C-alpha positions as CSV (number, residue, x, y, z in Angstrom):
1,M,25.7,77.4,25.3
2,M,23.3,76.8,28.2
3,R,22.5,73.4,26.9
4,S,26.1,72.4,27.4
5,I,26.9,70.5,30.7
6,R,30.4,71.9,30.6
7,W,29.2,75.5,30.4
8,R,26.6,75.0,33.1
9,L,29.2,73.6,35.5
10,V,31.7,76.3,34.6
11,L,29.0,79.0,35.2
12,A,27.9,77.4,38.5
13,G,31.6,77.0,39.6
14,G,32.3,80.6,38.5
15,L,29.4,82.0,40.5
16,A,30.4,79.9,43.6
17,I,34.0,81.1,43.3
18,A,32.9,84.7,42.9
19,L,30.6,84.4,45.9
20,A,33.3,82.7,48.0
21,L,35.9,85.3,47.1
22,A,33.5,88.2,47.8
23,L,32.7,86.8,51.2
24,S,36.3,86.1,51.9
25,G,37.2,89.7,50.9
26,M,34.5,91.1,53.2
27,G,35.6,88.9,56.0
28,L,39.3,89.8,55.6
29,A,38.3,93.5,55.4
30,V,36.4,93.2,58.7
31,L,39.3,91.3,60.3
32,F,41.8,93.9,59.1
33,E,39.7,96.7,60.4
34,R,39.4,95.1,63.8
35,H,43.1,94.5,63.8
36,V,43.9,98.1,62.9
37,E,41.5,99.3,65.5
38,R,43.2,97.2,68.2
39,V,46.6,98.6,67.1
40,A,45.1,102.1,67.2
41,V,43.6,101.5,70.7
42,A,46.9,100.2,72.0
43,D,48.7,103.3,70.6
44,L,46.1,105.6,72.2
45,Q,46.5,103.8,75.5
46,A,50.2,104.2,75.4
47,R,49.8,107.9,74.6
48,A,47.3,108.2,77.5
49,L,49.8,106.8,80.0
50,A,52.4,109.1,78.6
51,L,50.1,112.1,79.3
52,A,49.8,111.0,82.9
53,A,53.3,112.4,83.3
54,M,51.8,115.9,83.2
55,V,50.6,115.4,86.8
56,R,52.8,117.2,89.3
57,P,52.3,116.2,92.9
58,G,52.1,118.9,95.7
59,G,50.3,122.2,96.1
60,E,47.2,123.1,97.9
61,A,45.1,120.7,95.9
62,G,47.6,117.9,96.3
63,A,48.5,117.8,92.6
64,S,48.5,120.0,89.5
65,L,49.1,119.7,85.8
66,R,52.4,120.9,84.3
67,A,52.9,122.0,80.7
68,P,52.3,119.2,78.1
69,P,55.1,117.7,76.2
70,D,55.8,119.1,72.8
71,D,54.3,116.9,70.0
72,P,53.8,118.3,66.5
73,L,51.0,115.8,66.0
74,Y,48.8,117.6,68.5
75,D,49.9,121.1,67.8
76,Q,48.2,121.5,64.4
77,P,44.6,122.6,64.7
78,F,42.1,120.0,63.7
79,S,44.8,117.5,62.8
80,G,42.6,114.6,63.7
81,H,44.7,113.7,66.7
82,Y,43.5,115.1,70.1
83,W,44.0,114.7,73.8
84,Q,42.2,116.1,76.8
85,V,43.3,115.9,80.5
86,M,41.1,116.7,83.4
87,L,42.6,116.7,87.0
88,G,39.8,117.5,89.3
89,A,38.4,120.9,88.0
90,E,41.6,121.6,86.0
91,L,41.3,121.1,82.3
92,R,44.1,120.9,79.7
93,R,43.5,120.3,75.9
94,S,45.8,119.8,73.0
95,R,46.2,122.7,70.7
96,S,44.7,120.6,67.8
97,L,41.3,120.9,69.6
98,W,41.5,124.7,69.5
99,D,38.6,125.8,71.6
100,Y,36.6,122.5,71.5
101,T,36.2,120.3,74.5
102,L,35.7,116.6,74.0
103,P,32.3,115.4,75.4
104,T,32.5,113.7,78.8
105,G,28.9,112.8,79.3
106,E,29.5,109.1,79.9
107,P,30.6,108.1,83.3
108,A,34.4,107.7,83.8
109,P,35.7,104.2,83.9
110,A,36.8,102.8,87.3
111,P,40.2,104.0,88.5
112,G,43.0,102.2,86.7
113,E,40.6,101.0,83.9
114,T,40.4,102.0,80.3
115,A,37.3,102.6,78.1
116,V,37.1,102.8,74.4
117,R,34.7,105.5,73.2
118,A,33.1,106.8,70.0
119,L,33.2,110.6,70.2
120,A,32.5,113.5,67.9
121,G,35.4,115.7,66.9
122,P,35.7,119.4,66.7
123,Q,34.3,119.4,63.1
124,G,31.7,116.6,63.7
125,E,34.0,113.9,62.5
126,P,33.8,110.5,64.2
127,L,36.6,109.8,66.6
128,L,38.1,106.7,68.1
129,A,38.9,107.6,71.7
130,V,40.5,105.9,74.7
131,E,39.6,107.2,78.2
132,Q,42.0,106.4,81.0
133,S,40.9,107.0,84.6
134,L,43.3,107.4,87.5
135,T,43.3,108.9,91.0
136,V,46.0,111.3,92.2
137,G,47.1,112.3,95.7
138,R,46.6,111.0,99.2
139,G,43.8,113.3,100.2
140,D,40.4,112.3,101.1
141,P,39.1,111.9,98.6
142,P,42.0,111.8,96.1
143,L,41.8,113.8,92.9
144,P,40.2,112.0,89.9
145,L,42.3,112.1,86.7
146,R,40.6,111.6,83.3
147,I,42.7,111.4,80.2
148,I,41.1,111.2,76.8
149,V,43.2,110.5,73.7
150,A,41.4,110.4,70.3
151,S,42.1,110.0,66.6
152,D,40.0,110.4,63.5
153,R,38.3,107.3,62.3
154,D,38.8,108.3,58.7
155,E,42.4,107.2,59.1
156,L,41.1,103.7,59.9
157,A,38.8,103.9,56.9
158,L,41.8,104.9,54.7
159,A,43.8,102.0,56.0
160,R,40.9,99.6,55.3
161,R,40.5,101.1,51.8
162,G,44.2,100.7,51.1
163,F,44.1,97.1,52.3
164,L,41.2,96.4,49.9
165,D,43.0,98.1,47.0
166,D,46.0,95.8,47.6
167,L,43.8,92.7,48.2
168,L,41.5,92.9,45.2
169,P,44.2,92.2,42.5
170,Y,45.2,89.1,44.5
171,L,41.6,88.0,44.9
172,A,41.1,88.4,41.1
173,L,44.2,86.4,40.4
174,L,43.1,83.7,42.9
175,G,39.6,83.7,41.2
176,A,41.2,83.2,37.8
177,A,43.4,80.4,39.1
178,L,40.4,78.7,40.8
179,L,38.3,79.1,37.6
180,L,41.0,77.5,35.5
181,A,41.3,74.7,38.0
182,S,37.6,74.3,37.9
183,W,37.7,74.2,34.1
184,L,40.4,71.5,34.2
185,Q,38.4,69.5,36.8
186,I,35.3,69.7,34.7
187,T,37.2,68.7,31.6
188,V,38.7,65.7,33.3
189,G,35.3,64.8,34.8
190,L,33.4,65.0,31.5
191,R,36.1,63.1,29.6
192,P,34.2,59.8,30.0
193,L,31.2,61.3,28.3
194,G,33.5,62.3,25.4
195,Q,34.6,58.6,25.3
196,V,31.0,57.5,25.1
197,G,30.4,60.0,22.3
198,A,33.5,58.8,20.4
199,R,32.4,55.2,20.7
200,V,28.9,56.1,19.5
201,A,30.5,57.7,16.5
202,A,32.6,54.5,16.1
203,L,29.3,52.6,16.1
204,A,28.0,54.7,13.3
205,S,31.3,54.4,11.3
206,G,31.4,50.6,11.8
207,A,34.6,50.7,13.8
208,R,32.9,49.1,16.8
209,A,30.1,46.7,17.2
210,R,29.1,47.8,20.7
211,I,30.2,50.5,23.2
212,G,31.6,48.0,25.7
213,L,32.1,48.1,29.4
214,D,35.8,49.3,29.6
215,L,34.7,52.7,30.8
216,P,34.5,54.6,34.1
217,T,32.0,53.2,36.6
218,E,29.6,56.2,36.4
219,V,29.0,55.8,32.6
220,I,28.8,52.0,32.5
221,P,25.0,52.0,33.1
222,L,24.6,54.4,30.1
223,A,26.8,52.3,27.9
224,T,25.0,49.1,29.0
225,Q,21.6,50.6,28.1
226,I,22.8,51.7,24.7
227,D,24.3,48.3,24.0
228,R,21.0,46.6,25.1
229,L,19.1,49.0,22.8
230,L,21.3,48.0,19.9
231,D,20.9,44.3,20.7
232,A,17.1,44.7,20.8
233,R,17.1,46.7,17.6
234,D,19.2,44.1,15.8
235,E,16.9,41.3,17.1
236,E,13.8,43.2,16.0
237,L,15.2,43.9,12.5
238,A,16.2,40.2,12.1
239,R,12.7,39.2,13.1
240,A,11.2,41.7,10.7
241,R,13.4,40.5,7.8
242,H,12.4,36.9,8.6
243,R,8.7,37.8,8.7
244,A,9.0,39.7,5.4
245,A,10.9,36.8,3.8
246,D,8.4,34.2,5.1
247,L,5.5,36.3,3.8
248,A,7.1,36.7,0.4
249,H,7.9,33.0,0.2
250,G,4.3,32.3,1.2
251,F,3.0,34.3,-1.8
252,K,5.3,32.8,-4.4
253,T,3.6,29.4,-4.5
254,P,0.0,30.8,-4.8
255,L,1.2,33.2,-7.5
256,Q,2.8,30.4,-9.4
257,A,-0.4,28.4,-9.2
258,L,-2.4,31.4,-10.3
259,L,-0.1,31.7,-13.4
260,G,-0.7,28.1,-14.1
261,D,-4.4,28.6,-14.0
262,A,-4.0,31.5,-16.4
263,A,-2.1,29.3,-18.8
264,R,-4.9,26.7,-18.7
265,L,-7.5,29.4,-19.3
266,R,-5.5,30.6,-22.3
267,A,-5.4,27.0,-23.6
268,D,-9.2,26.8,-23.2
269,G,-9.7,30.0,-25.3
270,E,-10.1,32.5,-22.5
271,A,-7.1,34.6,-23.6
272,E,-8.5,37.9,-22.3
273,I,-9.1,36.6,-18.8
274,A,-5.8,34.8,-18.8
275,A,-3.9,38.0,-19.9
276,S,-5.6,39.9,-17.0
277,I,-4.7,37.3,-14.5
278,E,-1.1,37.1,-15.8
279,T,-0.7,40.9,-15.6
280,V,-1.9,41.1,-12.0
281,A,0.1,37.9,-11.0
282,T,3.3,39.3,-12.7
283,Q,3.0,42.6,-10.9
284,M,2.5,40.8,-7.6
285,R,5.4,38.5,-8.3
286,R,7.6,41.5,-8.9
287,H,6.6,43.0,-5.6
288,V,7.3,39.7,-3.9
289,D,10.7,39.4,-5.5
290,R,11.5,42.9,-4.4
291,E,10.5,42.2,-0.8
292,L,12.6,39.1,-0.8
293,A,15.5,41.1,-1.9
294,R,14.8,43.9,0.6
295,A,14.6,41.2,3.4
296,R,18.1,40.2,2.6
297,I,19.5,43.7,3.1
298,Q,21.6,44.0,6.2
299,S,20.7,47.3,7.8
300,S,23.4,47.1,10.5
301,R,26.8,48.3,9.4
302,S,28.7,47.7,12.6
303,G,31.9,45.8,11.8
304,Q,30.9,45.2,8.1
305,S,33.1,46.0,5.2
306,A,33.4,45.1,1.6
307,D,36.1,45.5,-1.1
308,P,34.2,46.9,-4.1
309,G,37.1,46.4,-6.5
310,A,37.4,42.7,-5.7
311,L,33.6,42.2,-6.0
312,L,33.5,44.0,-9.3
313,A,36.2,41.8,-10.7
314,K,34.4,38.7,-9.5
315,L,31.0,39.7,-10.9
316,I,32.5,40.8,-14.3
317,G,34.2,37.4,-14.5
318,V,30.9,35.7,-14.0
319,L,29.1,37.9,-16.6
320,R,31.8,37.3,-19.2
321,R,30.8,33.6,-19.2
322,T,27.2,34.5,-20.3
323,P,26.4,34.8,-24.0
324,R,25.6,38.5,-23.8
325,G,28.6,39.2,-21.5
326,A,31.0,37.6,-23.9
327,E,30.1,40.2,-26.5
328,I,30.9,43.1,-24.1
329,D,34.2,44.9,-23.7
330,W,34.5,45.0,-19.9
331,R,36.9,47.7,-18.5
332,L,37.6,47.9,-14.7
333,S,39.6,50.6,-12.8
334,A,39.7,49.9,-9.1
335,P,42.7,50.7,-6.9
336,P,43.4,48.1,-4.2
337,G,42.8,48.9,-0.6
338,P,39.7,51.1,-0.2
339,L,36.8,49.3,1.7
340,A,33.2,50.3,1.8
341,R,31.1,50.3,5.0
342,I,28.5,47.9,3.9
343,D,27.6,44.2,4.1
344,P,29.5,42.3,1.3
345,D,26.4,40.4,0.3
346,D,24.4,43.6,0.0
347,L,27.1,45.2,-2.1
348,T,27.4,42.1,-4.3
349,E,23.6,42.2,-5.0
350,A,23.7,45.9,-5.8
351,L,26.7,45.7,-8.1
352,G,25.3,42.6,-9.8
353,A,22.1,44.5,-10.6
354,L,23.9,47.5,-11.9
355,L,26.3,45.4,-14.0
356,E,23.5,43.3,-15.5
357,N,21.5,46.5,-16.3
358,A,24.5,48.0,-18.0
359,M,25.2,44.8,-19.9
360,R,21.6,44.5,-21.1
361,H,21.6,48.1,-22.6
362,A,25.2,48.4,-23.7
363,R,26.2,48.3,-27.4
364,A,29.8,47.1,-26.9
365,R,31.4,48.4,-23.8
366,V,30.8,48.6,-20.0
367,T,33.2,50.6,-17.8
368,A,33.4,50.2,-14.0
369,S,35.6,52.2,-11.7
370,V,36.1,52.9,-8.0
371,R,37.5,56.1,-6.6
372,V,37.8,57.8,-3.2
373,A,36.0,61.1,-2.7
374,G,36.8,62.4,0.8
375,A,35.1,60.1,3.3
376,R,33.2,58.2,0.6
377,L,33.8,55.7,-2.1
378,V,32.2,56.3,-5.5
379,I,31.5,53.2,-7.5
380,A,30.7,54.1,-11.1
381,I,29.3,51.8,-13.8
382,R,28.7,53.1,-17.3
383,D,27.4,51.6,-20.5
384,D,27.6,53.0,-24.1
385,G,23.9,52.3,-24.8
386,P,21.1,54.7,-25.8
387,G,20.6,56.0,-22.3
388,V,17.3,57.1,-20.8
389,P,15.0,59.9,-21.9
390,E,15.6,62.9,-19.6
391,P,11.9,63.1,-18.4
392,A,12.0,59.4,-17.4
393,L,15.5,59.6,-15.7
394,A,14.2,60.8,-12.4
395,R,11.6,58.0,-12.3
396,L,14.3,55.4,-12.2
397,T,15.2,56.1,-8.6
398,R,11.6,56.2,-7.4
399,R,10.6,53.1,-5.5
400,G,8.0,50.8,-7.1
401,L,8.3,52.3,-10.5
402,S,9.6,50.6,-13.6
403,L,10.1,51.7,-17.2
404,D,10.0,48.0,-18.3
405,P,6.4,46.9,-19.1
406,D,7.4,43.3,-18.6
407,G,8.4,43.9,-15.0
408,E,12.0,42.9,-15.5
409,G,15.2,44.9,-15.8
410,Q,15.4,48.3,-14.2
411,G,12.2,48.2,-12.3
412,I,13.2,45.7,-9.6
413,G,17.0,45.8,-9.9
414,L,17.4,49.6,-9.5
415,A,14.8,49.7,-6.8
416,V,16.7,47.1,-4.8
417,V,20.0,48.9,-5.4
418,S,18.4,52.1,-4.1
419,D,17.1,50.2,-1.0
420,I,20.6,48.8,-0.4
421,A,22.2,52.2,-0.7
422,D,19.6,53.7,1.7
423,A,20.2,51.0,4.3
424,A,24.0,51.7,4.1
425,Q,23.3,55.4,4.4
426,G,24.6,55.9,0.9
427,A,23.1,57.1,-2.3
428,L,22.4,55.9,-5.9
429,R,22.7,58.5,-8.6
430,L,21.8,58.0,-12.3
431,E,22.6,60.3,-15.2
432,N,23.0,60.1,-18.9
433,A,26.6,60.0,-20.0
434,H,26.1,60.6,-23.7
435,P,26.3,57.9,-24.8
436,G,24.9,55.5,-22.3
437,L,23.7,55.6,-18.7
438,R,26.1,56.3,-15.8
439,A,25.2,54.8,-12.4
440,E,27.1,56.0,-9.3
441,L,26.9,54.2,-5.9
442,H,28.1,56.5,-3.1
443,L,29.1,54.7,0.1
444,D,30.9,55.6,3.2
445,A,34.5,54.6,3.2
446,L,35.8,52.6,6.1
447,P,38.1,54.6,8.4
448,P,41.8,53.5,8.4
449,A,41.5,52.1,12.0
450,A,38.4,50.2,11.1
451,R,40.0,49.1,7.8
452,D,43.0,47.7,9.7
453,L,40.7,45.9,12.1
454,A,38.7,44.4,9.2
455,L,41.8,43.2,7.4
456,S,43.3,41.7,10.6
457,P,43.2,37.9,10.8
458,F,42.3,38.1,14.4
459,S,39.5,40.7,14.0
460,K,36.8,38.1,14.6
461,Y,38.1,37.6,18.1
462,S,38.2,41.3,19.0
């Protein structure tokens, strides 16, 4: 999975989304906490101003504190909501403080100002406190009034926790939506690579000769390099075939001259030396003939197709005009339509070798058939001859081996057929049919789209 570009991008995107949502959640929690604290401070300030109404002007001191207003929130001991009022030396506290006095170690704010404090409650709990400082009376100096209103910070923590509990499902839903959007984006972004892969598969199937340039800009360099590599490969294969053909042609004349010398030696009474030279020259000529046949094999299958049924009918028609072929009962079963992914000349040479081999060993009948087996075509050719001994059957498909001591027949023909099948990514299978030998040539069938293109009269311009 980690070798997949898609999964790497999804994993990276998922981690980025998770990190972004985590930071967003933390940031929202901090903003919410600050907002709640500002609301709580504003409420405490309002309560502090309301407590200022406890001041009653007059008296020897110039002012005194009257009884506090009734508020159940401050009557329950240790309720988490507290107030404390100090007018000069006079001190009043909410019943919720019981016998505890809020600490006043810090200097009072300037008269008319408000200060936000962090104080310890009667049970050691952290408190959010607002201290309001005022002056009362017209004496010299006037009486200082300090009002402290506090609430338990745990309520702020509970509000923050509740906010996060409500926020997390939405963050999870948002993360899933973003991950799905990222998946869709990656899928759309990687689609050109899928197009390249499909076109490479079309190259292998023969539906396309080259990838082409009608692709997104980002993948055109890749497609161009692949097409250049295919062009270079085809040119190199063509040069190699030409070199092999030139080399084989270069050997044919010296070998023919060598056989002529052997004939003159035989005429002069040197039969043993002549036989040795003829044996070596014949073997060399067989190898040369095979290399010439292999040089003609078209290894590239792009855009190539052949109709095996039509080729079999044409070859059988030619063989029937030979003396041996006229004695054979030829039977052909080939449905029209299926095309093989192979060069027509290569398939003609392979089928010709198989039909000649069957004709040479048949007693009276040769049967040829074509059938579709999944994505492949199976071309079967069977004779009613004696067959091949089982120990020697496997040797027929080995390259360079022949059961014919004269160097003709199966040695070269079946070797060339095997080479042609390998070049077309097919297979040649031989088996005794009792009676006779059955040869099956398995080749890739042309896909329907490629078959329609091959049959189109305008295909050469595509």
